[in-house]
N, C-alpha and C positions, 0 to 999 in steps of 0.2 A: 682272276676276278676283273671284270671290266672297270675301267676308270669311270669316274662320275664327273659330268660337266654341268655347269649352270650357265644358261644363256639368258641374259636379261632382254626384255622385249623380244622374246624368242618364238613367238607364235605367228608373227606376220612379217612380210617383207624380207629384208636382209636377215633379220633374226631367225625367221622360219628356215631360210636356206641354210644358215649356219647350223641350226639344230638338226636338220635332216642330214647334212653332210657329216656331222660328228657321229650321229647315229649309224650312218652307213659305214663308219670306220670301226664299229663295235663298241663305241662309247655309250654309257648309260646317260641319257640327257634329261635334265630337268629344265623346262622352258618357263621362265618367269613372264608374267604379263601383268598389266595394271588395271585394265578397264573392261574390255569387251568379252564377257563370259561366253556369249554364243559363239563367237569366232574361236575362242580358246577351246571350247568343247569340240567344235568341228575340226580344228587342228589336231587335237589328241585322237579323235576317232579315225582320222585319215592317216596319221603318221605313227600312232602307237606311242607317242612321246607324252609323258605326263606334264601337265601344266600347273603351275603354282602361282597364286595371285598375291602380289603385294606391290606397294609403291616404293621404287628404289630411292626416292628422295627422303623416305622415312627410315632413319637409322635403326630404330628398334624393330621395325618390320623386316628389315634386311637380316638382322641377327636372328630373329625368329624364323624367317623363311629358310635360312641356311640350317638352323638347328633341326627343322622339320625334315628337310631333304636328307641331311646326314643320318637322321634316325631311321628313315625309311629306305634310303638308297645306298648309303655309305658315305665315307669321307669325300669331300669335294676336291678333286685333283685339277680341274680345269674351270676357269671363270672367263666368260666372254661378256664384257660390259658393252652391250649394244643398245640398251634402252635410250631413247632420245626423243625430244619434242622440239617443235618450233613455235615461236611467237613473234613472227617477223614484224618489223616496222622501222622506219627511220628514227633517229635519235629524237627528232622533234615530236614524233607521235608515240614513241615507246614509253610504256608505263613502268614504274618500279616493279609492279607485280609481274609483268611480262619478262623483265630482266631476271627476277628472283626465281621464277618457275623454271626457266631454261637452265640457269646455273645450277639450281638444286637438283634437277633430274639428270641433266647431261653430264655434269662434272661432279656434283655431290654424290650422285648415285655410284660413280666409280669408287669414291672413297668409302662409302658405306659398305659396298659389296666386298671390296678388297679387305677392308678391316675385318669383316666377318670370316674370311677364309685364310688370310695370310699366315697367321701363326700356326694353324694346322698344317698348311703346306710346308712351312719351314721345319716343323717338328718331324714330318714324314720324309723330308729331303726330296720332295718333288712337287712341282706346281707349274702350271701354265696359266698366265693371265694375258688376255688379249683385249685391248681397249679400242673401240671403234671411234676414230676421230673423224676428220673430214677434210676435203680439199679446201673448204671455206675456213677451216681453222689454220690452214697453211698460208692461204693467199688473201683471206678476207672476202667479204661479199657485202655489197650495198644493201642496207636494210636489215642486216643480221649482226649487229654488234653483240647481242646477247649470245647467239648461237656460235659465232666465230670465236668469241672470248672463251666460251665453255669448251669448244673443241680444241682450240689452241692450248688451253689449260690441260686437257687430256694428254697432249703430247709431252708437256713438261712433267706431269704426274707420272707418266710412263717411264721417263728417263730416270727420275729420282727413285721411284720404287724399285726399278730394276737393280739399282746399286745395293739396295737392302736385301734383295732376295738371292743375288747371284751365288754367294758361297754356300747356300743351302739348297741349291738345285731348283730354285723358283725363278723362272724367266718371266719377264714382263715386256710385252711388245704392243705396238699399236698398228692399226691399219687405217689409212686415210682414203676412203672411197671418194671417187669423183661422182658425177651424176649417174645414178643408177635407176633403172626402169622399175620403180616401185610406186605405190599409191601416193606417197609424198611428192614425188617428182611429177606424177600424172596430174596433180592438182595445179601445176604451174600452167598459166595460160599458153595456148598453143603457139602464139607468135613469139613469146618469150622463150619457150622451150626450143623453138627452131633456131633462135640466135645462140642459145647455149650449145646445142649440138654442132653448130657451125664452128665453134671455137675448140672442139675436141678433135685432135689430129686423126684419130682412127675413124671419125665420122659417124659415131653412134653413141647411144647411151650404154652404160655397162649393165651387166646382168647380176642379180643377187647371188647367183651360183658362183660367179667369178670372185666375189668377195669371200664367199664361204670356202672356196679352195685355198685362199690365202690363210684363213683362220686355221683350217685343218693342218696346213703345213707348219704353222707356228706352234700349234698345240702338240705336235708329234713328239714321240720319244726321242727322235733323232735330232730335234731342234734345240738341244740344250746349250749350244754355243752361240745362240742368237738371243740377245736380250738388250733392252733399251733401244730397239730399232723401230722405225716407222716404215711400213711398207705402203707405198702409194700405188693405188690401183685406180687410175683415172683416165686411161686412154691417151695419156700424153698431154693432158690439158695443162698440168702444172708440173714443171720439172725444175729441180733445184738440188 
């Protein structure tokens, strides 16, 4: 029987690439999304992957979403916490609402989703959780105190939860992407983007599929000795 994976923010950008890559490995994928019904339908029609709608910042919605998926597809073996938003601004201009929204979705969503699946994974003695962090959670970024704080929190969350799951076959790892050629990055002004690319040693933006390959590796049956780790996929832009 195929393993079941849930990918949050799984119908667009990096999330879509992850959903498709896991599907291609024979995994039954449930792609979560929050807002765009039309794009979610198009995604499902094109990929054959079912899409499930809920807001990852809503704890009860996450519990309900997992219950629905497990009743329809089977127990969740793999969770990829990819959903994320930005509300950029300097501290002078950032509102408390912009802070709360980013923390609640990007970091709170990791807790909500892991809480919904973790005990089941422990009971079955197998689980793979991969949290999508960011280079900006490692190095910081001007105008992103909310986003950088949330993504940095994901890296700490990963290390702590990994210790809880290790003895029951549940691994918890993170991937920290650099600048990837997605809609979010495409929205950056061209002159600013050119300066970003100039700081990437390999000389280009990353591809969503390159992040997805890292996720597939960490979710594999053979990856059971890797836990509490962060895999940086950033073209050499930040090394430590």
